[in-house]
N, C-alpha and C positions, 0 to 999 in steps of 0.2 A: 421250719426248726424252732426251739426251743425262745420262748419270749416272742413270737411274733404269731400269738395266737388272738381271737376277737378280742377288742378293749370292749366291756360294758359301758353303753352308754353313759350311766352315773359318772363313771372314770374318764370319761371323754374329754380331754380339756378342749379338743376342738370344736364338739358340739356345746360345751358350756359357753365357751368365750364368745363365740358370735354366730350369726346366719354365714357371712361369708366363708368360714372356715369348716364348713360341714364337708365342703366337696373332698378338702384334705383328709378329714376323717374315712370316707368313702373308700380314698385312694391309697393309704396308708400299707393295708397290708398287700395290694398289687403292688406297691412303691420298693417296699421290703427289700424284694427280688434286685434290685438295681445294683446293691450293694456288695452280691457275691455274683460268682458265677461267669460262664464265658460271656462274650461280646451278645450271641445272637438270644441266650438264655436273657439277656439283662434288657434288648430289643424288644423280645417277645413279651416281658412281665412292663416296659416302659409304654405311657403314652407317644413317648417322642416318634417323631415322623422319620429319623434317618439316625445313625453314628453321631454326626456334626453336633445335630440338635442335642444330644445326649451328654456328647461333653459340652456346650452350653451352659445347661442346667448343670451338672457336676460342677463346676465355675462358679456359677451363680448362687449356689446352695451351699459351698465348702465354710463356709464361715457359721454354720449353723452346727453347734457341737453335738447333739442328741442324734443319734444314728436313725431314729424312722422319722423323726422330726425333718430331718434332712433330706430321708427320700421323697416325705409327702409335697416338700418343696421343690422337686426337681420334677416331683409329676405336675404340679402345678405352673411350672415353670414350662414346661412343654404344652400342659394345653391354652395355656394365657400368653405367655410370651412377653409376663410384664413382671417386671423385676419388684414390684410390689411385693409379692406373693413372698420374698423371699425376707420382710419386713414380719409380713403376716407370720410365718416360719418362729423366726426369734420372738416375737411375742410370745407364742405359745409357750417358747422356751422357758421365757421368765416368768411365764404361771408356776408350770412344773418347775422352777429351780426356786423360786417362793415356796413351796412345797415341803423343799428340802431342807434339812440341818446346815447352819455352818454359811460361811461366804464363798459364795462362788461368783465366777467369774459370770457376768450377762451379757450378749452381744447389745451394743448399742445400734449400730449400724453399719455402711458402708462410709466409709471417711475417716477423716486423721479424727482424733478424739478433741472436745473442746466444752468448755467451762461453758457456765448457765451464761455469761456474756458472748460467745461466741468467740469466747480467746483460746488459745491454743497455752497448754498446759505444759510444762519444763517434760522432755521426754530425755530417757539412757537407753542407748542401745546397746543390744548384744553384738558380740560380733558372728554369732554363727546359729542361733535359732531361727527357724524360717519357715519352722511348720506352724499353722494355726492351732493344734489341740495342743503342742510343745509350749507356745506361746501363751494359753490360759492353765497351761499347768502350773510356767513360771510365774504367774501374777497370782494364783493361788497360793503358793508356797510361800514368795516373799511376802503378801498381804498380808498372810498371818503371823507375819513378824514383823515388818513395819509398818506402821500404823499409815507413813506418808504415803506408801504407794497405794495410788487410787485405780488405777487402768492399764493398760495395757493397748498398743496399736501395730498392728502388722502391714507392711506394703508390697504388693505384687512383685517377686523378684527382691524384698529390700530383707532386711532381719529386726524381728520381734523389738521393741520399745517398751522399756515400764514407763509409764504416768505418773509425776509425784505431785504433790499438791505445795505451794510455797513453804520455805524454810526447812523442808527435810534433808537432812544430813546424808545425802547422794553416796559418801563413803563408807555407809552400813551395808551400802550393797556388796562390798566386798569381801561380805561373809558368805556370797552365794555363787556357787561357780556354774553356770549355767553352760550348756554344752557348745562346742565351735569355738572354746576360746575365752570365754569370760565378757565383759565388757568392754566398750570403746573408750579408751581413754580421755579422747578429751570432752566427753560426756560428764566425765567425774570431776570436771574442772569446777574451781569456785568461781559460781558466776557463771555459767555457761547455759545459755537457756535452749528450748526448744529447738531442735533443729531446723524444725518447721514455721520459725518466725515468733515463738510464742515464747515471750520470758519471764514468766508463773503462772499465769490464770488464776481460777478461784482455785477450792478447795474439792472440787469432787468433776467427776465427767457427767455433764447434762446431756451432750449429744454429740452431731459429728459436722466437717464441713463436707457435703456431699462430696465423694469420691470414691466409684468403683474400684480402685485401684487399691484403697485402702481398706482398711476392716478396727473395728474398736470393738473393744470391750469394758468393763467399768467391775469393780468389787459391788454385791449387795450390801 
């Protein structure tokens, strides 16, 4: 289909990044077929041994926003059964994003967002944003208007939370209306800290507290 043509070596971010990602480069074309079609077609295009393995790969790589990188991540996950391939795909995504213009959400890792000292930052929860792509788009939109918004995090079966630096007036968030009912009122109150134990944190997202039930993004 359109956009699935062979990538030149000179433009291949996997090959330019590291030898460890060369396998992903070879599998991008094949793995891209995982995104569409019937279950039988997806299995034929996939190195996954069965439908259950394919579902596990989809869940492991769901946080990768770029479709082709997510497909390659799924292929690698099925071949190696290692969670570390998700971080490899995320790093490749970072490389791509740094070649683009503007501030973009960058995947930090599986876990709740943390500052340089490993402390939680203040988070403001949405009432109904539950999809990773919508959570990232909310970060892009609000972060472009409010300098204190530095990241976002999303827990499995939870709702999207914007992460803000200390001193940010969270009432400015009321100018935005996320889908699903807006913001959790309690998180907009004065002095309310991160619902996961943080009371402010540093000024930017530097890493995560490892937890596969969470995903964290920061603004480039």
